[in-house]
N, C-alpha and C positions, 0 to 999 in steps of 0.2 A: 179651589184654593190656589193662590198665586205665590210663587217663590221668587226671591230677588237675589241676584248676584251682586255682592258689594263688599266693602271693607268693614261694614258694620253688620250687626245681627238683623234678621228679618223682623219687621214690625207689621202686623196685620193692618194697623191703622194707616199705613201709607196710602192705601186705597180707601177713599172716603165714600165712594159711590160705586157699587158693583154694577149698577145699570150703565153708568158712564163707561166703565171698563169693558162691559159686554159690547157696547156700541163701537168702541175702538177695536176690539178683537174682530168684530164683524167687518169693519173697514179693512183690517189687515188681510182677512180672507178674500174679500172682494178684490183687493189689490193683486193678490197672488193669482186670482182668476182673470186678471186683466180687465175687470169691470171698473175702468178708471173713473168715470163720472160718478158712479155710485160710491166708490171708495172715497173720493174727495168729499162728497156730501156727508158720509158717516164720520170721517175724520174731523171735519169742521164742526159738525153737530156735537161730537164727543168733546172737542176742545171747548166749545161754549159751555157745556155742562161742567167740565172740569174747572173752568174759571169760576163758574157760579158756586160750586161747592168748595172752592179753594183747595182742590185736590192736586197737589203739586206733582205727584207721581203721574197721574193721568194727563196732566198738562205736558209733562216731558214726553210721555208715550205718544200723545197726539202729535206733537211737533216732530218727533222722530218719524212717525208714520207719514206725515205730510212731506217731510224731506224725501222719503222713499218714493212717494207718489210723484213729486216734482222731478225727481231724478229719472224715473221711468217715462215721464211724459216730456222729457227734454226741456225742462225749465230750471236751469242750473242756478240762477240768481235767487229764486224763491227757495230752492232746495238748500242753499247755503244758509239763508236766514233761518229756516226752520231747524236745521241741524244745530246751528249755534245756540238757538234758544233751548233745544233739547239737552245739549251738553251742559249748559249752565244750570238748568233745572235738576238734572241728574246729580251733578256735583254738589249742589246745595243740600242734597239728601245723603251725601257720602256714598252714592252708588257709582263708584269710580270705574269699575270694570265695564258696566254698561256705557258709561260716558266715554271710555277709551274705544269701545267698539264703534260708537256713533262718530267719534273723532276720525276713525278710519274711513267711515262712509263720507264724512265731510271732505277729507283729503282726496277721496276718489273723485268727487264732483269737481274739486278745484284743480285736479290733475297733479296733485302733490304726492310724491312718493317718499319712501324712507331709503336711505343709502345703507347698503350692507357690504362688508368686505370679507372675502374668503381667500385665505392663503393656503394653497395646496403644496405640501412638501413631498415631492416625488423622488424617485431613484436618480434621475438625471437632471433635475431642475426644480425650481420653486416658482410657482405661478400665482400671480395676484389677479383676482377678479373683483372689480367694484360694480355692484349691481343696484340699480334703482328699482325698488319693488313698489308697485302701485296696485290698487284695486280698480278693475275696469267697471264699466256700467253694468256688466253681467255678474258682478260680484265675484269675479275670478281674479287671482293674482297674476299680473303681468310683470315681466321684468325687462329692463333695458340695460344692456351691458355698457357701462360708462368707461371702463378701462380694462384692458386685458394685456398684461405684460408678464415677463418671466425673466429669471436669472439662472443661467446654467450652473449647476453644481454637480458633484459626484457623491451624493449622500450614501449611495449603496456601497461605496468602498470602505466605509466605517473607519476612516483614519482620522487622526487628530486634525489634519489639514481640511478634510471634507467637513468635519464637524464645525470648524471655524468658518469655513465658506458658507455653510448653511445658516449659521447664527448671524453672520454679517449680512447675508441676503435677506433674511427675515427682518432684521433691523432696518435695512434700506427700504424694503417694501412697506413696513409699518410706518416709516416716516411719511411716505406717500399717503397712506391711509389716514393718518392723524392730521398732518399739516396741510396737505393739499385738498383732501376731500372731506376732512372734519368728521369722519365716521366715528361714532361713539363706541366705547368698548363693548357694550352689551350687544352690538350688532357686528362684531368682528370675530371671525373664527379662523383658527389655524388648525389644519387637519393633515395628518400623515396619510398618504395614499395607501391603498391596499397592497400594491406591488412592493413598495418600500417596507411596509409592515411585515410582509411575508419574509423578506430578506432579513429584517431585524429579529424576527421570531426564531430564525435559525440559531442565533447567538443569545437569545433571551435578553435583548437589548432595547426593547421598545420604550420602556419607562426611562431607562438611562438616556437614550437618544433624545426623547422628548424634553428631558430636563437640561441636557447639555447644549441643545441648540436654541434654548430660550434666551433672548436678549434680556439683560438685567433691567433695562429701562422701560420695558413695556408694562402696561397695567396688570397688576396681579389678578384682576378679574378675568383676564383672557387666558384660557387654558388651551394647551396643545393636545388635541384629541387624535384619534386614528379611526380608520374604517377597515372592515374586512372585505374580501372580494364580493361576498353576497350583499353586504350593505352598499358597496359601491355601485353594483348593478341596479339595486333598488333606487338609490339616490339619483342615478342617471335617468331612470324612468321618470321620477318626480320632477327633475329639472328640465326634462325635454317635453314630456307630454302634458298638455294643459289639464288643469284639475278637472274640468267638466268632462274630459274624455278618459279619465283615469281607469274606469272600470269597463270601458267598452273598446279601447284600442290597445295595441301592442307597441313594443319598442325594440329595436335591434341596432346595435352599433357594429359596423363592419370595420374593425380595427386592422392595424398592420400585422399584429402578432396573433390576435384571436378575434372571435366574434361573440358578442354577449348582449343579452337583453332579457326580455321577459314580459310578464303581464300580471295584473292584479285580478284575483278572482272576485266574485260578488261579495264574498265574506272578508275582503280586504287582505287576503293572503297573497304575498308576492311569489310568483312561480318563475324561477330563472330559466333561461334558455341559453346554453353556452356551447361553443364549438372551439376546439383548440387551434384551429387554423384561421388566419386572416389573409388579407391581400398579399402582404409581403412574404409571409411564411409559405403561402401557396405557391408564389412565384419561385421561391427557393427550392421547393419540392420538385417543381417542373424542371428548373435549371439543373438539378442534381441528376436528372435522368437523360437529358438531351442537350446537345450543343448544335445549333443550326440556325437556319433563318426563321422568320416569324411564322411561316406556315407550319414548319415542323414543330415549333413551340406550341402553336395553337392545337394541333392534332394531339400532341402529347398531353397537354392540359386537359383536353376533353376526354382522353382515354383514362387518365387518372381519376377523373370525376366518375366516369362510368364504372371502372373496375372496383373502386373502394370507397370513394367519398359519398356517393349516393346513399350507401348503407349507413354511413356515419350520420348523415342528415336525417334519415328516416328514424334511426334509433333515438336521436335526441328529441325529435318531435312527436314520437309515438306517446300516447297517453296525455298529450297536451292539445286536445282538439280546439280549445279556445284560441290558441295561437294561429290556427289555420282558418277558423270559421269567422273571425271578426273582420269587420269591413275596412280597417285602416291599420297601417303599421308606420310608426315614426321611425324613419330609417336615417342613420347618420354614419359618418366615417368619410375618409378622404375620397374613396371611389364614388360615393353618393354625391358628395360636393362636386366632383368632377362632372358627373352626369348632369346634374342640375345646371352647372355653370355653362356647359357646352351645348346642351340640348335646349335649354331655356335661358340664354344669357341675360335677357332683360330682367330675370328674377333675382339678380345679384343684390338688389336693394330691398328685396322682400324678406320678411322674417321666416316665411314658410313657402316652399315650392312643392306643388303636388306632382307626383310622377306615377306612371303606370308600369305594369310589368312589360308592356310593349315598348315603352321608352328604354327600359334597361336592355331588352333584347336588341333593339335598333342600335343602341350605343355600342353594344358588343360587335355588331356587324360592321359599323362604321369605323371603329378603331382599327379593324383589320383591313377593310377594303377602301376606305376613304378618309384616311387619317388627316390629310391636309385640309380637306373640306370641313371635317369635324372640328379641328382646332382653329379654324378661321371662320366662325359663324358670322352671318350678316347682322350687324347691330345698327344699320342705318335707320331702322324704324324707330329707334330711341331718339326722341326729339330733344329732351332735356340734356344740355351739355354736361352737367355734373353727373347725371345718371349714366350717360354714355361713357364718360371717363372712368367712373367706378366699375362699370361693366367690363371695359377693356382691361383694366387693372386686375380684375378678378380672373379673367380668362388667362392673362399672362402668368398669374400665380399658379394656375393649374398646370400650364405647359412647363413652367420652370420647376414644378414639384415632381411631376410624374412623366416618365418617357413612355413611348408607345407600348413597350413590352409590359411595363408596370400597369398601365391602364387596361391592357388586354387580360393580364392575369387577374386583376381585381374584378373586372366585369364578368369574366367567365365564372369565377367563384360566386359572385353575387347573383348572376342570372340563374345559375343552377340551383342555388339555395332558394331563390324566390319561386322557382317552379315547384319545389317541394312544399313551400309554405302555401302555395296557391292550389293544392290538390283538392281542397274542400270548397273554398270560395275564390275562384279565379278572378273575380271582378274587383277584388279589393284595391284600394289606392294606397300609395306609399308617399309619405310626407317627409320632405327634407327640412329640418329646422336649422336655420342659419347659425344659431348660437349653440349648437349641440356640443361643440368642442369644449365648452365650459359646463357641460351637463351635470356631472355629479356634484361638483362643488356648488353649483347653482341649486341643485336638489337639496343639498345639505342646508343651505340658507333658507330655501322655501319651506322646508320641513320645520325649521326653527320658527319661521313666521307663523305657520299654521298651528304650531304648538303653544303660541303665546297665551291663549286663553284656556288651555287644557289643564285639568287638575285644580281648578279654582272654585268648583262648586262646593258650597259650605251649607 
């Protein structure tokens, strides 16, 4: 028996020929098995029968299947024609949810995405991310960052002035969302970060703050939400790790104040992995114990790791064998960006850069022994002038952001942590995602995209 998702009740007579439907289901199975020629034959035979019996549902189903076949076999013009026919036929039967799904497939073939806007309200600033979300040919959601901008505020001070600054900043960013990018309200999200929420919780002011910073002129359909630290870690994972790798890879963000990440188990439970230290807080810990040259700093940092922090790492990772055994970790944070930029400068234009544990160890050694060579990599192999310019700009940003001591502290912390992560599977790869710095707000948006068809079964 067949069930239909739609805005109207299910009617058994929508399928006039079960034999035709079985032919089309066979075609679908053949397509999944990549038996393309056979799949095409069955889809076309099913379509002929559906037309013969005037079976509108099976006609729609056949055209959708042909659209999928043409997509998989790199025939986009035919795929577009088939999808358009399927959408019209589904809508003629008021099967609007199915039509919406096929419309997403059509946009995927046409390379058309949907614009989403995310405004993150943090303790020290308000950030806007405009993201173009598309389905790729593998039916995974990809996103392209169209705009990333922020306005500095001091929301955590909880003063009248900071509340006004936050409200004015949101209004200014919303003007960009609405008038420049034309993002619709149902795809616009305003979210209070977990760090700011923790500060607001101390005074029981979360709801008050969300209300007072809301500009009067924005659409009432847009609600100001908030996330907890646990939710933020999970959303970062969703925003950074591709959906196809969600249950087989891990994620870790090496921040300045802390290190956090985690993984999803096979039963879709998110397991967080958190350390209270990050690159900057580790540097402060070393600086508090010693004042001297770089060699003294390095020896002290290594001794602190050996004396106490190795145990901290082991304790956090014990009982989480999946985090050690899996083959890949999506690794983000300023120190990872620095390693990718200086060790593989040509990767500045890539969305993902693959690193090894050996790269991290080599970077640690070069920061100390060959800092000038490390910070002046050879980019003459890059032939494209625009790419060479972007690469040099990226290198300059790293040098202007972190000094030698900061890079050394960060890479010591990261290198030692990676050694502990690698105790079970030392051959794993580490992947730096270029847009990780908008990870959790992107994850919030992507989760909303994925949820658009949930809860609609009737």
